[in-house]
C-alpha positions in Angstrom: 30.7 124.4 88.9 34.6 125.3 87.6 34.1 124.7 84.0 31.0 126.8 83.9 32.5 129.8 85.0 35.6 129.0 82.6 33.3 129.0 79.7 31.4 132.2 80.9 34.5 133.8 81.7 36.2 133.0 78.1 32.7 134.3 76.4 32.9 137.7 78.5 36.1 138.0 77.1 35.5 137.6 73.6 32.4 140.1 73.6 33.9 142.5 75.3 37.5 142.3 73.6 38.1 144.8 70.5 40.3 142.7 68.2 42.8 145.3 66.0 44.9 144.3 62.9 47.7 146.4 64.2 49.1 147.8 67.2 50.3 151.3 66.8 51.7 153.6 69.4 50.1 155.9 71.5 51.2 159.5 72.0 52.9 159.1 75.1 54.6 156.1 74.0 58.6 157.0 74.9 60.0 154.8 72.2 57.7 156.5 69.6 58.3 160.2 71.0 62.3 159.9 70.8 62.2 158.6 67.5 60.1 161.3 66.1 62.4 163.7 67.8 65.4 162.3 66.6 64.6 162.0 63.0 63.2 165.3 63.1 66.8 166.7 64.5 68.8 164.3 62.0 67.1 166.0 59.1 67.8 169.6 60.4 71.3 168.7 61.5 71.9 167.5 58.0 70.4 170.4 56.1 72.9 171.7 53.0 74.1 174.3 52.7 74.4 174.3 56.8 71.9 176.3 58.9 73.5 179.0 61.4 70.1 179.3 62.9 68.7 175.9 63.0 66.8 175.7 66.7 67.1 171.9 68.2 63.6 170.6 68.2 62.0 168.9 71.3 58.5 167.1 71.9 55.3 169.3 72.8 52.3 167.0 74.5 50.0 169.8 73.3 50.9 169.4 70.0 50.7 165.5 70.4 47.0 166.0 71.5 46.1 168.3 68.7 47.9 165.9 66.1 46.1 162.4 67.8 42.9 164.6 67.5 43.2 165.2 63.6 44.4 161.8 62.8 41.0 160.5 64.4 38.9 162.0 61.7 41.2 159.4 59.1 41.1 162.1 56.4 44.3 162.9 54.1 44.2 166.7 54.3 45.5 169.4 56.4 43.7 170.2 59.6 40.7 172.7 58.7 41.1 174.6 62.3 44.8 175.6 61.9 44.2 178.8 61.0 41.9 179.1 64.6 45.2 178.8 66.6 43.3 178.8 70.0 41.3 175.8 68.6 44.7 174.0 68.1 46.9 174.9 70.8 46.6 176.9 74.1 49.7 178.9 73.9 51.4 178.8 70.6 50.7 181.5 68.3 50.8 179.5 65.1 50.7 175.7 64.4 52.3 173.8 61.4 51.6 170.3 60.0 52.7 167.6 58.0 50.6 164.3 56.9 51.5 160.5 56.0 49.5 158.1 55.3 49.4 154.4 53.8 47.9 150.8 54.2 48.1 148.1 55.4 48.7 150.0 58.9 51.6 147.7 59.3 53.5 149.7 56.4 53.9 152.6 58.8 56.9 153.5 61.1 58.1 156.5 62.2 61.2 156.5 59.8 59.6 155.7 57.0 56.9 158.4 57.2 59.4 161.3 58.3 62.2 160.1 55.3 58.8 160.5 52.9 58.8 164.0 54.1 62.6 164.9 54.3 63.2 163.3 50.6 61.6 166.2 49.0 64.8 168.0 49.4 65.5 166.5 46.1 63.3 169.4 44.8 64.2 172.2 46.6 67.1 174.8 45.4 67.8 176.3 48.3 70.1 179.0 46.5 67.2 180.1 44.3 64.6 179.2 47.1 62.5 177.2 44.5 60.7 174.2 44.1 60.1 171.7 41.3 57.7 169.5 42.9 56.5 169.1 46.2 58.6 170.8 49.0 56.2 171.7 51.9 56.9 168.6 54.1 60.5 168.8 53.9 60.6 172.9 54.8 58.4 172.5 57.5 60.8 169.5 58.9 63.9 171.7 58.6 62.1 175.4 59.5 64.7 177.0 61.8 62.5 178.8 63.8 60.0 175.5 64.5 61.4 174.0 67.6 58.3 171.8 68.9 56.8 168.8 67.5 54.1 166.6 68.5 53.2 163.4 66.7 50.3 161.0 67.0 49.7 158.1 64.5 45.7 156.5 64.2 44.5 153.2 62.6 41.8 153.7 60.2 40.0 150.6 60.1 37.5 151.9 57.3 40.2 153.8 55.1 41.5 157.2 55.1 39.2 159.5 53.5 40.6 161.3 50.0 43.1 158.4 50.1 42.1 154.8 50.2 39.0 153.2 51.3 41.4 150.4 52.7 42.3 149.9 56.3 45.4 152.0 56.6 47.5 154.4 59.2 47.2 157.9 59.1 50.6 159.7 60.3 50.1 163.4 61.5 53.2 165.8 62.9 52.4 169.5 64.5 54.6 172.0 64.6 55.7 175.2 66.9 55.7 177.8 65.6 54.6 176.8 62.5 57.0 177.4 59.1 56.4 177.4 55.4 56.1 181.4 55.3 55.6 182.6 51.7 59.3 183.5 50.2 61.3 182.7 52.8 64.2 180.4 53.1 63.8 178.0 55.8 66.6 178.9 57.6 69.7 181.0 57.0 73.1 180.0 56.0 75.6 182.5 57.2 78.8 181.3 58.7 79.3 178.0 60.2 76.3 175.8 61.7 75.2 177.2 65.0 77.0 180.4 64.5 73.7 182.2 64.9 72.9 180.8 68.3 72.2 182.5 71.3 71.9 179.7 73.5 74.2 176.4 73.5 74.9 174.4 70.4 73.9 171.0 70.2 75.2 168.7 67.2 74.8 171.9 65.1 71.7 173.0 66.4 70.9 175.9 68.6 69.5 174.6 72.2 68.3 176.6 75.2 67.4 174.9 78.5 64.3 177.1 79.2 62.8 176.8 75.3 63.8 173.2 75.4 61.6 172.0 78.5 58.5 170.0 78.7 55.0 171.3 79.6 52.1 169.2 80.7 48.5 170.0 79.3 45.1 169.6 81.2 43.5 170.2 77.2 42.1 169.2 74.4 40.3 170.2 70.9 37.0 170.7 71.1 36.8 169.3 67.6 38.0 165.9 69.1 36.1 163.3 67.9 36.8 161.3 71.2 35.3 163.9 73.2 31.8 163.9 70.6 31.6 160.1 70.7 32.4 159.2 74.0 29.0 159.8 75.3 27.6 157.8 72.7 30.2 155.0 73.2 28.9 154.5 77.3 25.3 154.4 76.4 26.5 151.4 73.7 28.3 150.0 76.6 25.3 149.9 78.9 23.1 148.7 76.3 25.2 146.0 74.6 26.8 144.5 77.6 23.5 143.3 79.5 22.5 141.9 76.7 25.4 139.9 75.9 25.4 138.9 79.7 21.9 137.5 79.1 22.9 135.9 75.8 25.7 134.2 77.7 23.8 133.1 80.6 21.2 131.6 77.9 23.8 129.8 75.8 25.1 128.3 78.9 21.7 127.2 80.2 20.8 125.7 76.8 24.1 124.0 76.7 23.7 122.4 80.1 20.1 121.6 79.4 20.6 119.3 76.3 24.5 118.6 76.7 24.5 117.9 80.4 27.7 115.9 80.3 30.4 118.2 79.2 30.1 120.3 82.0 32.7 119.2 85.1 32.1 120.0 88.7 34.4 120.1 91.5 
């Protein structure tokens, strides 16, 4: 009954598969991580006038977990838990955030999203420390004392609240420590780049081996939608899979009864 089993296996795969219109990177995707970090540091290196105290930015897993948790809400507004810092990170004293969204989901790439934030530099006057439009995304990217970043992108099949009801993608980056402190410039420009470094200078950015080290976190925000839906999803699987299995065998039996010649035997 080889053909019968192949048919049942094929039906089972179709019933159990979750088809997605586009494949977006996970927070542990090394290419995604490297591009997020590289694009941020490129922007930080390129500030004009040059910064004397700009810290080299590296990845933080905990911030990426937070970014993923908020992205899962599929809403185009800032994380409502940022002021309660212990609910967004287990160790940092403050956390900042940038958000990008767009549709269709295939329109997303890291370079495009971060470039959209960095392009706000055209509205920012460093000497006057003033902004003629939206500048907060740019100033967070180049905030000198923000030295960790963690990002995540999420597919929103039902749309992004406050933006569109079409299928889209939302990209969130979280930063520590947070930038955009009122009335402060994002960095200091006193002398040549890196002249204010206490560690080493890496491509015009202040690097420090201990500060730049990577940490692992056995932690997740208590407001992560994945934590609240996992139980109901498990219950759904327990109910729907037996029904699907019964349906599969019933369909196979009916087909075999009325069309016995379409089955082959070995």
